[in-house]
C-alpha positions as CSV (number, residue, x, y, z in Angstrom):
1,M,-12.0,22.0,-20.2
2,A,-10.5,19.2,-18.2
3,R,-7.4,17.5,-19.7
4,R,-7.6,13.9,-20.8
5,I,-6.6,11.4,-18.1
6,T,-3.4,9.6,-19.0
7,T,-2.3,8.2,-15.7
8,I,-3.7,6.1,-12.9
9,L,-2.1,6.6,-9.5
10,S,-3.1,3.5,-7.4
11,D,-2.7,2.4,-3.9
12,I,-1.9,-1.3,-3.4
13,G,-3.5,-2.4,-0.1
14,N,-7.2,-2.8,-0.3
15,V,-7.2,-1.7,-4.0
16,V,-5.3,-4.3,-6.0
17,A,-4.6,-6.6,-3.0
18,L,-7.2,-6.9,-0.3
19,H,-5.8,-7.6,3.2
20,D,-6.8,-8.6,6.7
21,E,-4.4,-7.5,9.4
22,D,-6.2,-9.7,11.9
23,V,-4.8,-12.8,10.2
24,A,-1.2,-11.7,11.0
25,L,-2.2,-10.6,14.5
26,A,-3.8,-13.9,15.3
27,A,-0.9,-16.0,13.9
28,I,1.7,-14.0,15.8
29,G,-0.4,-14.1,18.9
30,T,-0.7,-17.9,18.8
31,M,3.1,-18.2,18.4
32,T,3.9,-15.9,21.3
33,G,1.0,-16.6,23.6
34,R,-0.2,-13.0,23.4
35,T,-3.6,-11.6,22.6
36,M,-4.3,-10.0,19.2
37,R,-4.6,-6.6,21.0
38,E,-1.1,-7.1,22.6
39,V,0.4,-8.0,19.3
40,Q,-1.3,-5.0,17.7
41,N,0.1,-2.6,20.3
42,A,3.6,-4.1,20.1
43,I,3.9,-3.7,16.3
44,F,1.5,-0.9,15.3
45,G,0.3,0.9,18.4
46,D,-2.3,3.4,17.3
47,G,-0.8,3.7,13.9
48,K,0.8,7.1,14.6
49,D,3.3,6.3,17.4
50,Q,6.7,6.8,15.8
51,R,8.3,4.5,18.4
52,K,6.5,1.4,17.2
53,P,8.4,-0.8,14.8
54,F,6.0,-0.8,11.8
55,R,5.9,3.0,11.4
56,A,9.7,3.2,11.0
57,F,9.8,0.0,8.8
58,M,7.4,1.6,6.4
59,R,9.7,4.6,6.1
60,G,12.6,2.3,5.2
61,R,14.5,3.1,8.4
62,F,15.7,-0.5,8.8
63,D,15.5,-3.9,7.0
64,A,13.2,-6.9,7.5
65,D,15.6,-8.7,9.9
66,E,15.8,-5.6,12.1
67,F,12.0,-5.3,12.0
68,R,11.7,-9.0,13.2
69,L,14.2,-8.3,16.0
70,R,12.3,-5.2,17.1
71,V,9.0,-7.0,17.1
72,S,10.5,-9.8,19.1
73,R,11.8,-7.4,21.7
74,A,8.5,-5.5,21.8
75,L,6.8,-8.9,22.6
76,D,9.4,-9.6,25.4
77,R,10.8,-12.6,23.5
78,K,14.0,-14.0,24.9
79,R,14.9,-15.2,21.5
80,P,14.0,-13.6,18.1
81,L,10.9,-15.0,16.4
82,P,12.0,-17.6,13.7
83,K,12.6,-15.8,10.5
84,A,10.7,-18.0,8.0
85,W,7.8,-18.4,10.3
86,F,7.5,-14.7,11.2
87,E,7.7,-13.6,7.6
88,K,4.9,-16.0,6.6
89,A,2.7,-15.0,9.5
90,F,3.3,-11.3,8.8
91,C,2.8,-11.4,5.1
92,D,0.2,-14.0,4.4
93,I,-2.7,-11.6,4.7
94,F,-3.5,-10.7,1.1
95,T,-6.1,-11.8,-1.5
96,L,-5.7,-10.4,-5.0
97,N,-8.5,-8.1,-6.2
98,R,-8.7,-9.7,-9.6
99,P,-11.2,-7.2,-11.2
100,V,-9.0,-4.2,-10.4
101,L,-5.8,-6.0,-11.4
102,D,-7.4,-7.0,-14.7
103,L,-8.6,-3.4,-15.2
104,W,-5.2,-1.9,-14.6
105,R,-3.7,-4.4,-17.1
106,A,-6.3,-3.5,-19.7
107,L,-5.8,0.2,-19.3
108,R,-2.0,-0.2,-19.7
109,K,-2.6,-2.0,-23.0
110,R,-4.7,1.0,-24.0
111,G,-1.8,3.3,-23.4
112,L,-2.5,4.6,-19.9
113,T,0.3,4.7,-17.3
114,V,-0.5,2.9,-14.0
115,T,1.7,3.9,-11.1
116,A,1.6,2.4,-7.5
117,V,1.7,4.9,-4.6
118,S,1.8,2.9,-1.4
119,N,2.6,3.0,2.3
120,I,4.4,-0.4,2.2
121,E,7.5,-1.9,3.7
122,A,10.1,-4.2,2.0
123,L,8.8,-7.4,3.5
124,R,5.2,-7.2,2.3
125,A,6.3,-5.7,-1.0
126,A,8.5,-8.7,-1.7
127,H,5.5,-11.0,-0.8
128,L,3.2,-9.1,-3.2
129,E,5.8,-9.3,-5.9
130,K,5.8,-13.1,-5.6
131,M,2.0,-13.0,-5.8
132,G,2.1,-11.0,-9.0
133,A,0.3,-8.0,-7.6
134,L,3.0,-5.6,-8.6
135,K,3.4,-6.6,-12.2
136,V,0.4,-4.4,-13.3
137,F,2.3,-1.2,-12.5
138,D,4.6,0.8,-14.8
139,H,6.2,2.6,-11.9
140,R,6.2,2.2,-8.1
141,V,6.4,4.9,-5.5
142,M,6.9,3.0,-2.2
143,S,7.2,4.6,1.2
144,Y,10.1,2.4,2.3
145,E,12.1,3.5,-0.7
146,E,11.0,7.2,-0.6
147,G,11.2,7.8,3.1
148,H,7.7,9.4,3.2
149,L,4.3,8.1,4.2
150,K,0.9,9.0,2.8
151,P,-0.7,11.4,3.2
152,S,2.2,13.1,1.4
153,R,2.6,15.8,-1.2
154,E,6.2,14.4,-1.8
155,L,4.9,11.0,-2.8
156,M,2.3,12.5,-5.1
157,I,4.8,14.7,-6.8
158,R,7.2,11.8,-7.2
159,A,4.5,9.7,-8.7
160,L,3.6,12.4,-11.3
161,E,7.3,12.8,-12.2
162,L,7.8,9.1,-12.7
163,S,4.6,8.9,-14.7
164,G,5.5,11.9,-16.9
165,A,2.1,13.4,-16.2
166,A,0.7,16.7,-15.1
167,A,-1.6,16.6,-12.1
168,E,-4.6,17.4,-14.3
169,Q,-3.9,14.3,-16.3
170,A,-4.0,11.9,-13.3
171,V,-6.4,10.2,-11.0
172,F,-5.5,8.8,-7.6
173,I,-7.3,5.7,-6.2
174,D,-6.9,4.9,-2.5
175,D,-9.0,3.3,0.2
176,K,-8.3,5.8,2.9
177,P,-9.9,9.3,2.8
178,K,-7.1,10.8,4.9
179,N,-4.7,10.2,2.0
180,M,-6.6,12.3,-0.5
181,P,-6.0,15.9,0.5
182,P,-2.3,16.2,-0.8
183,A,-3.4,14.8,-4.2
184,S,-6.5,17.0,-4.4
185,R,-4.5,20.2,-3.6
186,L,-2.1,19.4,-6.5
187,G,-5.1,19.1,-8.8
188,I,-5.3,15.3,-9.1
189,R,-8.8,13.9,-9.3
190,T,-9.3,11.4,-6.5
191,H,-11.5,8.4,-5.7
192,I,-11.9,6.5,-2.4
193,Y,-12.0,2.8,-3.4
194,R,-14.9,0.9,-1.9
195,D,-15.9,-1.5,-4.7
196,F,-15.3,-2.1,-8.4
197,R,-18.7,-0.8,-9.5
198,R,-18.1,2.7,-8.0
199,L,-14.5,2.7,-9.3
200,S,-15.8,2.0,-12.8
201,A,-18.3,4.8,-12.5
202,F,-15.6,7.3,-11.4
203,L,-13.3,6.4,-14.2
204,A,-16.2,6.7,-16.8
205,D,-17.0,10.1,-15.4
206,N,-13.4,11.1,-16.1
207,G,-13.4,9.8,-19.7
208,I,-12.1,6.3,-19.1
209,K,-14.6,3.8,-20.4
210,I,-14.4,0.3,-19.0
């Protein structure tokens, strides 16, 4: 018999906070006279290139000021991009997903533990903190603090440890299918977030009534 779910392991981006990376790319492109594609390549590349600034920043290899300097150099800027302007352009991409935020709050009041598991860096984490998106979590497992990126067995184990839960007592919610295998192999039940209706159905199937 399946053990009762006591713990929600939740991604942040596109689960509790919806985001549109094109907003940042367009804003930085306007400031620098570059196309969105050029900005995308300078900061992110294909998302796997370890030489690109964002990948290392998510791992916590350097701070926000060094990230800004590296992005400036990657865009061939003679002077670093202005700090306040750059941080606003880079971070102002989120819209709170109120139904999920409200649900996580309600489940915590019912005694469940809600733990964030996120590939996020310090700059956007601070922005989301100001928006109130991180207040719904009991614990936070952040890539920039842990030095690992999803998909990651290490992050899943760390989240279970902080939550005080066995794998069979947890569910993991994330918007990217590629992040699911490490959790599934540990015995955590997983759900790819697409909308609130399907999330509610998944939780109900696992004994959590909305």
